[in-house]
BAKOL-999163 format. One line per field, with one value per residue (C-alpha): residue number from 0; residue in one letter; x, y, z. Coordinates in pm, whole numbers, plus 50000, padded with zeros to 5 digits. Example, Ala and Ser with C-alpha at 12.3 -4.5 7.8 and 13.67 -1.06 7.14 Angstrom:
pos	c(0, 1)
code	c(A, S)
px	c(51230, 51367)
py	c(49550, 49894)
pz	c(50780, 50714)
END
This chain:
pos	c(0, 1, 2, 3, 4, 5, 6, 7, 8, 9, 10, 11, 12, 13, 14, 15, 16, 17, 18, 19, 20, 21, 22, 23, 24, 25, 26, 27, 28, 29, 30, 31, 32, 33, 34, 35, 36, 37, 38, 39, 40, 41, 42, 43, 44, 45, 46, 47, 48, 49, 50, 51, 52, 53, 54, 55, 56, 57, 58, 59, 60, 61, 62, 63, 64, 65, 66, 67, 68, 69, 70, 71, 72, 73, 74, 75, 76, 77, 78, 79, 80, 81, 82, 83, 84, 85, 86, 87, 88, 89, 90, 91, 92, 93, 94, 95, 96, 97, 98, 99, 100, 101, 102, 103, 104, 105, 106, 107, 108, 109, 110, 111, 112, 113, 114, 115, 116, 117, 118, 119, 120, 121, 122, 123, 124, 125, 126, 127, 128, 129, 130)
code	c(M, Y, E, I, V, L, G, I, D, N, N, E, E, R, A, L, A, Q, A, E, T, V, A, D, L, P, G, T, G, E, E, V, H, A, T, L, F, H, D, F, T, E, N, P, T, G, A, S, V, H, Q, V, A, A, V, R, R, A, K, E, R, L, E, E, A, G, I, S, V, T, L, D, E, S, S, G, D, P, A, T, E, I, L, R, L, A, D, E, Q, D, A, D, I, I, C, L, A, G, R, K, R, T, P, T, G, K, A, I, F, G, S, V, T, Q, E, V, I, R, S, T, D, R, A, V, L, V, C, S, P, E, K)
px	c(78874, 78770, 79002, 78879, 79086, 78888, 79063, 78912, 78959, 78844, 78482, 78260, 77965, 78177, 78342, 78005, 77878, 78180, 78119, 77748, 77828, 78074, 77840, 77562, 77770, 77643, 77816, 77976, 78046, 78303, 78439, 78535, 78829, 78845, 79151, 79058, 79335, 79397, 79673, 79810, 79943, 80067, 80086, 80290, 80120, 80187, 79821, 79727, 79467, 79291, 79224, 79046, 78672, 78577, 78784, 78631, 78275, 78346, 78512, 78212, 77968, 78171, 78218, 77842, 77803, 78042, 78329, 78685, 78864, 79222, 79352, 79648, 79799, 80075, 80198, 80243, 80045, 79704, 79651, 80001, 79966, 79623, 79760, 80066, 79849, 79612, 79910, 80053, 79716, 79649, 79310, 79018, 78863, 78944, 78654, 78659, 78404, 78371, 78341, 78122, 78358, 78324, 78539, 78746, 78791, 78916, 79162, 79301, 79309, 79333, 79133, 79250, 78963, 79043, 79413, 79341, 79101, 79350, 79647, 79522, 79403, 79204, 78832, 78747, 78413, 78324, 78031, 77834, 77811, 77437, 77383)
py	c(82422, 82147, 82124, 81998, 81956, 81958, 81825, 82030, 81946, 82155, 82038, 82313, 82080, 81846, 82139, 82291, 81952, 81928, 82279, 82208, 81884, 82053, 82349, 82104, 81920, 81963, 82236, 82406, 82775, 82965, 82650, 82499, 82583, 82451, 82437, 82417, 82237, 82212, 82005, 82112, 81791, 82004, 82381, 82519, 82861, 82906, 82929, 82988, 82818, 83157, 83124, 82788, 82851, 82537, 82654, 83002, 82860, 82630, 82914, 83143, 82877, 82793, 83158, 83211, 82940, 83127, 82883, 83016, 82922, 82919, 82808, 82586, 82434, 82208, 82019, 81645, 81333, 81451, 81174, 81212, 81589, 81572, 81331, 81552, 81858, 81669, 81565, 81919, 82063, 81777, 81758, 81600, 81499, 81494, 81575, 81452, 81430, 81091, 81038, 80777, 80522, 80159, 79915, 79859, 80234, 80265, 79979, 80120, 80490, 80483, 80696, 80978, 80910, 80540, 80607, 80862, 80626, 80338, 80547, 80742, 80679, 81004, 81016, 81064, 81210, 81126, 81321, 81284, 81558, 81488, 81637)
pz	c(12362, 12123, 11821, 11484, 11166, 10843, 10532, 10249, 09881, 09582, 09589, 09733, 09797, 10011, 10193, 10277, 10399, 10629, 10764, 10818, 10998, 11233, 11291, 11386, 11646, 12002, 12199, 11901, 11897, 12097, 12262, 11922, 11701, 11343, 11122, 10755, 10570, 10197, 10044, 09708, 09558, 09268, 09288, 08998, 09019, 09390, 09488, 09851, 10069, 10078, 09704, 09724, 09686, 09881, 10178, 10166, 10164, 10459, 10651, 10599, 10721, 11032, 11124, 11085, 11351, 11582, 11536, 11540, 11216, 11094, 10757, 10683, 10370, 10250, 09947, 09957, 10020, 10149, 10405, 10548, 10571, 10737, 10996, 11054, 11112, 11341, 11550, 11554, 11657, 11899, 11729, 11908, 11576, 11205, 10974, 10614, 10335, 10173, 09802, 09647, 09497, 09416, 09614, 09298, 09254, 09610, 09562, 09239, 09318, 09698, 09932, 10156, 10395, 10409, 10475, 10749, 10925, 10910, 11024, 11325, 11676, 11668, 11606, 11238, 11134, 10776, 10638, 10319, 10059, 10045, 10393)
END
């Protein structure tokens, strides 16, 4: 079984691009398992990953492609939590959706994608929301 961890934020367009990218990988289907992960950096209302529209859209698309899906969530630093889950799942690949930011914007605000890439020895697939 091929294990993929998808870090999903609140943006439905990016989440759908991630799902489409994974569904289009060669050999996907029953031999692939995807864990859709959402990190609540702040969650005062106690929301659940099941309530995040972007996660639901990605889940629907992956299941349409015959990919087994589970959902996971946490609260904390998104990059750290994605890396933790990838380690726990012994993921073959981490799939993230990049955002268009200027180099200055990345330096000032940081980047989850950038931090994950720098901090893992696992393969990281970064897809564009303009898929």
